[in-house]
C-alpha positions in Angstrom: 13.5 0.9 2.7 14.1 2.1 -0.9 12.6 0.0 -3.7 13.2 0.2 -7.4 11.6 -2.3 -9.7 10.3 -4.2 -6.6 13.9 -4.8 -5.4 15.5 -3.4 -2.2 18.5 -1.1 -2.9 21.6 -0.2 -1.0 22.7 3.4 -0.5 24.9 4.7 -3.3 28.5 5.7 -2.6 27.7 9.1 -4.0 25.0 9.6 -1.4 27.1 8.3 1.4 29.9 10.7 0.6 27.5 13.7 0.7 26.7 13.3 4.4 28.5 12.6 7.7 28.3 9.1 9.0 26.3 10.3 12.0 23.8 12.0 9.7 23.5 8.8 7.6 22.9 6.7 10.8 20.3 9.1 12.1 18.4 8.9 8.7 18.5 5.1 8.9 17.2 5.2 12.4 14.4 7.5 11.3 13.5 5.3 8.4 14.5 7.9 5.7 17.3 5.7 4.5 17.3 1.9 4.1 18.7 -0.4 6.7 21.3 -2.9 5.5 19.7 -6.1 4.2 21.8 -8.2 6.6 19.8 -6.8 9.6 16.5 -8.0 8.2 18.0 -11.5 7.3 19.5 -12.0 10.8 16.6 -10.4 12.8 18.1 -7.3 14.3 17.6 -3.5 13.9 19.2 -0.2 14.7 17.6 1.0 18.0 19.5 4.2 18.9 22.4 6.2 17.6 24.4 9.2 18.8 27.9 10.6 18.4 30.3 7.7 19.2 27.5 5.2 20.1 25.3 2.8 18.2 22.7 0.4 19.7 21.1 -2.5 17.9 18.4 -4.9 19.2 17.7 -8.3 18.0 16.3 -11.7 18.8 18.0 -14.9 17.6 15.5 -17.5 16.3 15.9 -21.1 15.2 17.2 -19.9 11.8 20.3 -18.6 13.6 21.3 -21.9 15.2 24.3 -24.1 14.6 24.1 -27.9 14.3 24.1 -28.2 18.1 21.0 -26.1 18.3 22.6 -23.0 20.0 23.0 -19.5 18.5 25.7 -19.6 15.9 28.8 -17.6 16.7 28.4 -15.7 13.4 25.2 -14.2 14.8 27.0 -12.8 17.8 29.8 -11.6 15.5 27.6 -9.9 13.0 25.6 -8.1 15.6 28.8 -6.9 17.4 30.4 -5.9 14.1 27.3 -3.9 13.2 27.1 -2.0 16.5 30.9 -1.4 16.8 31.4 -0.4 13.2 28.3 1.8 13.2 29.7 3.6 16.3 32.8 4.2 14.2 30.5 5.4 11.3 29.1 8.2 13.6 32.7 9.7 13.5 33.2 9.4 9.8 33.3 12.9 8.2 31.6 14.0 5.0 33.5 12.8 2.0 34.9 9.7 3.7 34.0 6.0 4.0 35.1 3.3 6.4 35.4 -0.4 6.6 36.2 -3.0 9.3 39.9 -4.1 9.3 39.5 -6.7 12.0 37.2 -7.6 14.9 37.3 -10.0 17.8 34.5 -11.4 19.9 34.3 -13.2 23.2 31.2 -15.3 23.7 30.5 -15.4 27.5 27.4 -17.6 27.4 24.8 -18.9 25.0 21.8 -16.6 24.2 18.6 -18.6 24.7 16.5 -18.6 21.5 13.9 -16.0 21.2 15.6 -13.8 23.8 15.8 -10.1 22.9 19.2 -8.7 23.3 20.8 -5.2 23.0 24.2 -4.7 21.5 25.9 -1.4 22.3 28.9 -0.2 20.3 31.1 2.6 21.7 34.0 4.5 20.2 37.3 4.1 22.1 39.3 6.2 19.6 38.6 7.9 16.3 41.5 9.4 14.3 42.0 10.6 10.7 42.6 7.1 9.3 41.7 4.6 12.0 39.1 4.1 14.7 38.8 1.6 17.5 35.5 0.6 19.1 34.2 -1.9 21.7 30.8 -3.6 22.2 28.7 -5.7 24.4 25.6 -7.9 23.9 23.3 -8.0 26.9 19.8 -9.3 27.6 17.1 -6.6 27.3 15.2 -7.8 30.3 17.9 -8.8 32.7 21.0 -7.0 31.5 22.9 -10.4 31.5 26.2 -10.2 29.5 26.4 -12.6 26.6 29.3 -11.4 24.6 31.9 -8.6 24.2 33.9 -7.5 21.2 36.4 -5.0 19.8 37.1 -3.7 16.4 39.6 -1.6 14.4 38.3 0.2 11.3 40.0 2.2 8.6 38.6 5.6 7.6 39.2 6.5 4.0 39.1 10.1 2.8 37.7 9.6 -0.7 38.5 13.2 -1.9 42.2 12.2 -2.0 41.6 9.3 -4.4 
């Protein structure tokens, strides 16, 4: 992670526009660029990345529970949004940025606390201005399906602004 004055920093827009999304994701995976702070806070990390595919692994702890003591839906949503959107990011060309327009999740069953899960995001379509991806959260040990999701993202060519 990058630090300046003892504070973690985000990537600059200028740096992001100089590289393809896949190159940025590969540099994050290799530790040459910082991971987003949200991944540290919620206990997950980028595990693998390739063209059209992003994999995160994480383990929900007590800090991710709702008042009923189960894993909060926002934890599922954030993990799925990260994997699906980062799959989209692998398709973003140099000079462009992207953002999530909408996403939907389906929670199949509760993830037991302290269970390591893997979330895979896959590209379904990547065009000039929009991309669609899907994702799944499964248990690392048993492959059990915990949630699915889908997203639509907008790809913005910043050279035309």
